[in-house]
ZADO-1210 file (C-alpha; in nm, 4 decimals, padded with zeros to 6 digits):
<atoms>
<atom x="00.4378" y="-01.3324" z="-03.5687" code="MET" pos="1"/>
<atom x="00.7762" y="-01.5051" z="-03.6893" code="THR" pos="2"/>
<atom x="00.7826" y="-01.8841" z="-03.7414" code="THR" pos="3"/>
<atom x="00.9358" y="-01.9265" z="-03.3973" code="ALA" pos="4"/>
<atom x="00.6576" y="-01.7855" z="-03.1957" code="GLU" pos="5"/>
<atom x="00.4144" y="-01.9517" z="-03.4355" code="GLN" pos="6"/>
<atom x="00.5583" y="-02.2990" z="-03.3158" code="ARG" pos="7"/>
<atom x="00.5416" y="-02.2138" z="-02.9628" code="THR" pos="8"/>
<atom x="00.1836" y="-02.1117" z="-03.0346" code="ASP" pos="9"/>
<atom x="00.0764" y="-02.4480" z="-03.1797" code="VAL" pos="10"/>
<atom x="00.3282" y="-02.6651" z="-02.9356" code="GLU" pos="11"/>
<atom x="00.1161" y="-02.4683" z="-02.6344" code="ALA" pos="12"/>
<atom x="-00.1986" y="-02.5785" z="-02.7775" code="LEU" pos="13"/>
<atom x="-00.0780" y="-02.8939" z="-02.8706" code="LEU" pos="14"/>
<atom x="00.0154" y="-02.9628" z="-02.4798" code="ARG" pos="15"/>
<atom x="-00.3305" y="-02.7784" z="-02.3471" code="ARG" pos="16"/>
<atom x="-00.5176" y="-03.0174" z="-02.5808" code="THR" pos="17"/>
<atom x="-00.3317" y="-03.3334" z="-02.4828" code="LEU" pos="18"/>
<atom x="-00.3739" y="-03.2852" z="-02.0767" code="ALA" pos="19"/>
<atom x="-00.7410" y="-03.1653" z="-02.1531" code="ALA" pos="20"/>
<atom x="-00.8249" y="-03.5012" z="-02.2644" code="HIS" pos="21"/>
<atom x="-00.8134" y="-03.8298" z="-02.1185" code="LYS" pos="22"/>
<atom x="-00.9565" y="-04.0283" z="-02.4459" code="SER" pos="23"/>
<atom x="-00.9244" y="-04.0568" z="-02.8038" code="MET" pos="24"/>
<atom x="-01.0429" y="-04.2174" z="-03.1422" code="PHE" pos="25"/>
<atom x="-00.7670" y="-04.4219" z="-03.2724" code="LEU" pos="26"/>
<atom x="-00.8307" y="-04.6226" z="-03.5830" code="ALA" pos="27"/>
<atom x="-00.7000" y="-04.9392" z="-03.7081" code="THR" pos="28"/>
<atom x="-00.6537" y="-05.1418" z="-04.0248" code="ALA" pos="29"/>
<atom x="-00.5777" y="-05.5357" z="-04.0066" code="GLY" pos="30"/>
<atom x="-00.7300" y="-05.8608" z="-04.1754" code="SER" pos="31"/>
<atom x="-01.0566" y="-05.7724" z="-04.0334" code="ASP" pos="32"/>
<atom x="-01.0818" y="-05.4445" z="-04.2301" code="GLY" pos="33"/>
<atom x="-01.0810" y="-05.0652" z="-04.0676" code="SER" pos="34"/>
<atom x="-01.2109" y="-05.0044" z="-03.7323" code="TRP" pos="35"/>
<atom x="-01.1817" y="-04.7114" z="-03.5224" code="VAL" pos="36"/>
<atom x="-01.2632" y="-04.7136" z="-03.1521" code="GLY" pos="37"/>
<atom x="-01.2194" y="-04.4735" z="-02.8325" code="GLY" pos="38"/>
<atom x="-00.9131" y="-04.5562" z="-02.5614" code="VAL" pos="39"/>
<atom x="-00.7805" y="-04.3758" z="-02.2933" code="TYR" pos="40"/>
<atom x="-00.4684" y="-04.2340" z="-02.3362" code="PHE" pos="41"/>
<atom x="-00.1630" y="-04.0926" z="-02.1424" code="ALA" pos="42"/>
<atom x="00.1174" y="-03.8738" z="-02.3123" code="GLU" pos="43"/>
<atom x="00.4857" y="-03.9450" z="-02.2517" code="ASN" pos="44"/>
<atom x="00.6144" y="-03.6140" z="-02.4011" code="GLY" pos="45"/>
<atom x="00.4565" y="-03.4708" z="-02.6734" code="LEU" pos="46"/>
<atom x="00.5340" y="-03.7521" z="-02.9462" code="HIS" pos="47"/>
<atom x="00.4583" y="-04.0538" z="-02.7503" code="THR" pos="48"/>
<atom x="00.0946" y="-04.1807" z="-02.6804" code="LEU" pos="49"/>
<atom x="00.0267" y="-04.4624" z="-02.4342" code="GLU" pos="50"/>
<atom x="-00.2439" y="-04.6845" z="-02.3895" code="LEU" pos="51"/>
<atom x="-00.4039" y="-05.0345" z="-02.3008" code="VAL" pos="52"/>
<atom x="-00.6200" y="-05.2732" z="-02.5219" code="LEU" pos="53"/>
<atom x="-00.7699" y="-05.5853" z="-02.4565" code="GLU" pos="54"/>
<atom x="-00.6169" y="-05.8888" z="-02.5236" code="GLU" pos="55"/>
<atom x="-00.8677" y="-06.0670" z="-02.7481" code="ARG" pos="56"/>
<atom x="-01.0098" y="-05.7179" z="-02.9178" code="GLY" pos="57"/>
<atom x="-00.9935" y="-05.5990" z="-03.2836" code="ARG" pos="58"/>
<atom x="-00.7950" y="-05.3187" z="-03.2396" code="THR" pos="59"/>
<atom x="-00.5116" y="-05.4879" z="-03.0617" code="LEU" pos="60"/>
<atom x="-00.5231" y="-05.7860" z="-03.3352" code="LYS" pos="61"/>
<atom x="-00.5300" y="-05.4965" z="-03.5979" code="ALA" pos="62"/>
<atom x="-00.2046" y="-05.4025" z="-03.4747" code="ILE" pos="63"/>
<atom x="-00.0400" y="-05.6698" z="-03.4364" code="LYS" pos="64"/>
<atom x="-00.0681" y="-05.7174" z="-03.8215" code="GLU" pos="65"/>
<atom x="-00.0142" y="-05.3408" z="-03.9041" code="ASN" pos="66"/>
<atom x="00.1258" y="-05.1064" z="-03.6566" code="PRO" pos="67"/>
<atom x="00.0169" y="-04.7849" z="-03.8426" code="GLU" pos="68"/>
<atom x="-00.2676" y="-04.6172" z="-03.6923" code="VAL" pos="69"/>
<atom x="-00.4640" y="-04.3000" z="-03.7252" code="ALA" pos="70"/>
<atom x="-00.5709" y="-04.0886" z="-03.4238" code="LEU" pos="71"/>
<atom x="-00.7802" y="-03.7805" z="-03.3346" code="VAL" pos="72"/>
<atom x="-00.8001" y="-03.6137" z="-02.9955" code="VAL" pos="73"/>
<atom x="-01.1128" y="-03.4150" z="-02.9925" code="SER" pos="74"/>
<atom x="-01.4663" y="-03.3218" z="-02.7809" code="THR" pos="75"/>
<atom x="-01.6143" y="-03.4216" z="-03.1079" code="GLY" pos="76"/>
<atom x="-01.6814" y="-03.0176" z="-03.1988" code="SER" pos="77"/>
<atom x="-01.4891" y="-02.8999" z="-03.4806" code="PRO" pos="78"/>
<atom x="-01.5533" y="-02.5585" z="-03.3437" code="MET" pos="79"/>
<atom x="-01.3079" y="-02.6693" z="-03.0364" code="GLU" pos="80"/>
<atom x="-00.9276" y="-02.7097" z="-03.1077" code="PRO" pos="81"/>
<atom x="-00.8480" y="-03.0675" z="-03.1885" code="PHE" pos="82"/>
<atom x="-00.5484" y="-03.3204" z="-03.3025" code="LEU" pos="83"/>
<atom x="-00.5025" y="-03.5477" z="-03.5896" code="GLN" pos="84"/>
<atom x="-00.2123" y="-03.7753" z="-03.6425" code="ALA" pos="85"/>
<atom x="-00.0879" y="-04.0963" z="-03.7843" code="ARG" pos="86"/>
<atom x="00.1383" y="-04.3263" z="-03.5852" code="GLY" pos="87"/>
<atom x="00.2994" y="-04.6440" z="-03.5241" code="THR" pos="88"/>
<atom x="00.1868" y="-04.8616" z="-03.2330" code="ALA" pos="89"/>
<atom x="00.4403" y="-05.1179" z="-03.0644" code="VAL" pos="90"/>
<atom x="00.2968" y="-05.3852" z="-02.7700" code="VAL" pos="91"/>
<atom x="00.5388" y="-05.3288" z="-02.4885" code="VAL" pos="92"/>
<atom x="00.5836" y="-05.5540" z="-02.1889" code="ASP" pos="93"/>
<atom x="00.7679" y="-05.6133" z="-01.8797" code="GLY" pos="94"/>
<atom x="00.9240" y="-05.2825" z="-01.6834" code="ALA" pos="95"/>
<atom x="00.7353" y="-05.0589" z="-01.9888" code="GLU" pos="96"/>
<atom x="00.4245" y="-05.2432" z="-01.9387" code="ASP" pos="97"/>
<atom x="00.4028" y="-05.1457" z="-01.5877" code="GLU" pos="98"/>
<atom x="00.5278" y="-04.7802" z="-01.6505" code="ALA" pos="99"/>
<atom x="00.2461" y="-04.7505" z="-01.9386" code="VAL" pos="100"/>
<atom x="-00.0043" y="-04.8593" z="-01.6717" code="ARG" pos="101"/>
<atom x="00.1140" y="-04.6418" z="-01.3856" code="GLN" pos="102"/>
<atom x="00.1172" y="-04.3330" z="-01.6103" code="ARG" pos="103"/>
<atom x="-00.2469" y="-04.4277" z="-01.7879" code="LEU" pos="104"/>
<atom x="-00.3925" y="-04.4771" z="-01.4115" code="ALA" pos="105"/>
<atom x="-00.2210" y="-04.1522" z="-01.2967" code="ALA" pos="106"/>
<atom x="-00.3785" y="-03.9356" z="-01.5843" code="LYS" pos="107"/>
<atom x="-00.7277" y="-04.1370" z="-01.5904" code="VAL" pos="108"/>
<atom x="-00.7959" y="-04.2837" z="-01.2780" code="PRO" pos="109"/>
<atom x="-01.1358" y="-04.4443" z="-01.3592" code="GLU" pos="110"/>
<atom x="-00.9106" y="-04.6906" z="-01.5403" code="VAL" pos="111"/>
<atom x="-00.8375" y="-04.8892" z="-01.2683" code="GLY" pos="112"/>
<atom x="-01.1003" y="-05.1570" z="-01.3178" code="PRO" pos="113"/>
<atom x="-00.9774" y="-05.2172" z="-01.6871" code="PHE" pos="114"/>
<atom x="-00.6134" y="-05.2783" z="-01.5833" code="LEU" pos="115"/>
<atom x="-00.7351" y="-05.5715" z="-01.3636" code="ALA" pos="116"/>
<atom x="-00.8888" y="-05.7494" z="-01.7131" code="THR" pos="117"/>
<atom x="-00.6775" y="-05.9439" z="-01.9842" code="PRO" pos="118"/>
<atom x="-00.4826" y="-05.6313" z="-02.1536" code="ILE" pos="119"/>
<atom x="-00.1484" y="-05.5280" z="-02.3339" code="ARG" pos="120"/>
<atom x="00.0220" y="-05.2211" z="-02.3247" code="ALA" pos="121"/>
<atom x="00.1166" y="-04.9728" z="-02.6235" code="VAL" pos="122"/>
<atom x="00.2917" y="-04.7213" z="-02.6953" code="LYS" pos="123"/>
<atom x="00.1898" y="-04.5031" z="-03.0282" code="VAL" pos="124"/>
<atom x="00.4780" y="-04.2970" z="-03.1460" code="SER" pos="125"/>
<atom x="00.3167" y="-03.9692" z="-03.3413" code="VAL" pos="126"/>
<atom x="00.6184" y="-03.8136" z="-03.5503" code="PRO" pos="127"/>
<atom x="00.4244" y="-03.5214" z="-03.6607" code="THR" pos="128"/>
<atom x="00.0881" y="-03.3784" z="-03.5074" code="TRP" pos="129"/>
<atom x="-00.2352" y="-03.1777" z="-03.7014" code="ARG" pos="130"/>
<atom x="-00.3064" y="-02.8890" z="-03.4514" code="VAL" pos="131"/>
<atom x="-00.6501" y="-02.7616" z="-03.5672" code="THR" pos="132"/>
<atom x="-00.8297" y="-02.4441" z="-03.4066" code="ASP" pos="133"/>
<atom x="-01.0782" y="-02.2978" z="-03.6522" code="ILE" pos="134"/>
<atom x="-01.2178" y="-02.0448" z="-03.4084" code="ALA" pos="135"/>
<atom x="-00.8622" y="-01.9246" z="-03.4408" code="ASN" pos="136"/>
<atom x="-00.8141" y="-01.9396" z="-03.7799" code="GLY" pos="137"/>
<atom x="-00.6182" y="-02.2714" z="-03.7941" code="TRP" pos="138"/>
<atom x="-00.7600" y="-02.4266" z="-04.0553" code="LEU" pos="139"/>
<atom x="-00.5971" y="-02.6089" z="-04.2416" code="PRO" pos="140"/>
<atom x="-00.4515" y="-02.7073" z="-03.9061" code="GLY" pos="141"/>
<atom x="-00.0856" y="-02.6394" z="-03.8090" code="LYS" pos="142"/>
<atom x="00.1645" y="-02.9204" z="-03.8395" code="ASP" pos="143"/>
<atom x="00.4110" y="-02.9803" z="-03.5365" code="PHE" pos="144"/>
<atom x="00.6886" y="-03.2195" z="-03.5965" code="SER" pos="145"/>
<atom x="00.9410" y="-03.3758" z="-03.3559" code="ALA" pos="146"/>
</atoms>
């Protein structure tokens, strides 16, 4: 298999895995220490994830203090394909905030009631993904960069 064919296979699995999941685990580190929580997300291309966080929550506070995050998109079983990455989170306002909410509601309709609470929209830039598929021999996982 050529490098181009392998990149195409990795990209295809990355796209399928992002599309198949509505939520992910997001890890942050701030003055209150390290924290990981589950969040709904929508992908905006392969290297930007969008989400909302409660205004008074620990995760948003940590992002404001330290925008570097880590994340996992997974069912929780290591025998099913999963994604890992580091990224940079940015709180967005105005038209960007509204666009994030719309894309999130389109992918995750059950987020509707949450959107009516005090929340902030966040974009996470993911420069490189680690795509792992143990059942198909991708251990260690394959990196996919922008």
